[in-house]
Each structure stands twice: as C-alpha cells, then as structure tokens.
N, C-alpha and C positions, 0 to 999 in steps of 0.2 A: 408517542412523540418521537420524531426522527431526530438524528443528531443535529441536523441543520436547524431544527426548530428549538433546540435547547439553548437557554441563555449561556453566554460565555462563563466558564467556571471562575475566571479571575475576578468577576464582579463580587463574588462572595468573600474574597479575602479580607476586604476592608468594610464590607457592609455592616453597619452598626447592629442590625438585627441578628445577622449571622454570628458576629463576634460575641454578642451577648448570649446567644443560644449555646455557642460552644463553651463559654465560660460556665453557664448554668449546668451543662452536661458534665463538665469536668468536676465542678465543685460538688454537685449533688449526686452524681452517679459514680464517677471514677475515684475521686479521693476517698469517698466513704466505703470503697471496696478494697481498702488497704493498698492503694497505689500511691506511692510516695516518690518514685523515681522522677527527678526533675526533668530529665530529657524526654521521657515518655509523656509527661504532663504537657510540656511545651509543644511537642509534636502534635498532640491532639488539639491543643488550643489553636495551633496554626493551620490546621487542616479542616476546611469546611466539608460537611457531609452532603450538602445539597447537590453538588455536581454528580454524585455517585448514586443518587436516589431518584431517578427520573420517575415522574408520576406521583410522587409522594409530597405531601405538604412538609414545610420545615418542621412543624410540630411532630409529625411522624418520623421524620429523618433523625431527630434528636431524642426520640422516645427511648425509655429504658426497656421497652418491649421489643421482641424480635420483629423485624420487618423483612419484606421480600423485595429484592431488587429485580427490575425487569428491563430487558433490552431486546428489541425485535420480538421474537416469540420465546425467548429464553427467560427463565426465572430462577432466582437463587435466594433461599432464606439465609439471612445474614446473622452472624454473631452479634450480640449486643455490645455497645461500646465498653462497658465495664469489664467484660470478659476479654475483649481484645487488649485493653490496657494492662490488665493484670498479667495476661500471658506474655505480652511484650516485655513487661518488667522482669519476668522470670527468665526471658530469653537472653537478657544482658546484651542487646545488640550494640556492637561497637561501630565507631565511625568508619572502620576499615572493612567491615563485613560485606560479603556478597549474600544476598537474600533471595530465596524463591518463595513467592506468596501464591498459594494454591486455592482456587475456588472462591475468590473474593468478589465475584460479580463484576461490577463496574470499577472496582479497584480502590475502594476506600482504605482498606488495611494496607495495601501496597503504597498508597500515598503517604500514610503515616510513617511507614517504614522507610520511605525515601528520605525523610527528615532525620532518620537515625543511622542509616547505613551508607556505605559507599555506593552501592547499586542494588536495585530491586527489579526482579522479573516477575510479573504477574502472569500466572498460567491459568487459562480458562478453557473449558471444553467448547464453548460456543463463540463463533466469530463475532456475534453481535456484542457480547460482553467485551471482547478484545477491542473492538472499535470504540466503544464508549469510554473504556478505561484509557486508551491511548489519547483520545481527544481531551479528556480531563487532565491527564498528566501534562500534556503540551500546554494547555491553557493556564495551568497553575505554575508553569515554569519548572516542573520537576524533571530536569534533563537526565537524572540518574535513574528514572523509572521507565520501564517498557512493558508491553503486554504481548503475549503470544498465545496461540491456540494449540491445544494438544490434549492428550490423555492425562487426566489429573493424577491418576495413580502411578503412571510411568515417569512423570517428571519431564525434564527437558533433555532430550537426547544429545549426547556429546558435550554437555556443559561440564566445566571443571567443578570440583567439589564446592558445595554450598556451605557457608558458615552457619546460616540459619534457614530452616524451612518452616514456614508458618502455614498450617492447614486450617482453612476457614470453615471447619465443620467437624463432623464426627467420623471416626474410623472404627470398624468392628474388628478387623484383622490387623496384625502388625504390618505397617507400610514398608515392606521389604525393599522395593525398588527405590523409594525415596531415601530410606536409611543408607542404602548403598551409595547414594550420590552425595552424602555429607562429607565434608572435609574432616581431617583430624581435629577433634575438639568441637565439631559441629553439633548444633542442637536442632531438634525437630519438635514442634509443639502441635498437638491436636487434641480434640476431645475424644477420649477413649470410651466407647460405649459397648455394651453387650447386646447380642441379638435379642430383639423383643423388648428392649428397655423402654420404659414409659416416657413418651414424648421426647425421645432422644436423650434421656438423662444419662450423664456420665461424669467423667472427671477430666479436666484439662491435664494432660500428661506431657512430660518432657522426656525425650530420648536424647542421650549424648553419646557421641562416638569417640572412644579413646582407644588407641592402638588396635583398631580394627574390631573392637568389641563394642556392644551397645548396652548401656545401662538406662533404666527408665524409672521414673518415680511420679506418682500422682501429685498434683498441686492443689486443686480445688474443684468443687462441684460446678458443673455447667450443663446446659442442654443445647443440643445442636442436631440438625438433620445429618444423616449419613450421606457423605458426598458420593457421586457416581464412581464406581470402581473400588470403593472401600468397604463394601459389605462383606461379611464372612461368607465363604462358600457353604452352601447347604450340606449338612452332614448326611451320609448315607444311612438310612434306617431300614432294618430288616422287617 
C-alpha cells in the first residue's frame, strides 16, 4: 500500500473501535506489566497504532505478539507495546526533554514520545520508513515530531546532546556513538543481548551519562532483533 492509499491517520484518534482497542491494550498488556506512570499510560491511550502498521489488521496492530512493520521494500520487527511502555517509564521522560528515537519503523514509539517530551526525532535507515512516519506525525498533529534518514548506530550528525535516546531493538555491543551524543544526565535505553542469544533474548538496559561517565543497569527481560549496525564485531579466532 502506498502512502497515498493509506487512510488519514487522524481518523483513528476518535474512532470508537480504535479507542477501545487502545484501552484494552493498556489495561490488559501495559498495566499488568508493572507500568503505573500516568503520563506514559495517557500517551499510549492517546496514540493509535493503526497509522504505523500498514498492511496489518487492527487486531494484529494491538497484539501482544511481535509484529513487523513494512513500508516500500523495508521491514522492521517492532518491540511489543508492554516493553515500550515499561522502558519509557524507566526513562522518566520530562516535558522539556529532547529525544532521539531509533529504528522504530513508521514511528509509533516516536509518536508516543511526542506526547511526553518537548521534541522527538525519529531516525530510520530507510527513506520509506521516514516518509510514512512523517506523514503519520503530520496527520496526527504531532508538530514536535520529525523523521530523518541515516545510520542508526551513528545517530544524527551535528545534533546537540539528547536527553533521552530510545533504541527500538537490541544491541550486542555498547552503542558508543549514541552514548557520546547524550547530554549530561541523558539516558539511553535498548535491549542488551549477547551474540547468539535465543530469539534475540536479552534485557532492557538503561545507560546514564553523568559527568562524562556512563553507568548502566539492566531493568527487565525482553526479546528484540538486533538492529543494523549494533551487532558485535566478529572476534578473531586462531
């Protein structure tokens, strides 16, 4: 389906079925996964998933199983809603924060973040994802969200320090370039997985930058695909 053939995203904001499916998702998936932050819950209740899930039924879009977003010839396996919500809760996103959202496909996580932060930049490797994300942001009235194309592991060149970086997938190696782009007190969240981990199993991990140093701690178990550019380099074997 081309962008011109997709329904306008704004129609889902007040659609009774979409509203009900969002409430069911939040009540049955998100709240039961120890997410209690009122701002995170409200942001997820206010953000329809349908505009970011082209080609999927609404039942699939709101499923607690991993789904794959597609745009043009690009595809991206997405984090499930409860993992997104609990990670955002741990990030403590403030209304003044500048956020970089990485590898989120057509931009659902960035749209949720736009309701929590001052501004959000969604970084994707494929221009087709950038186009569908930007269209959805515009149609939903998210004037503080934008989408750009680039190398996921490198981040956005020349951007000032980010308060929060949200990685929509797994990393095997420490994301050095992204950590370097954090502001003082900035937080980076990603699924930390080891080489060869079963089905991308790992732990959502938070890194924090304080006085130029980085501390990290694991938060909870999760599964995610390793995003392009975040695999560990092969070790030399004799």
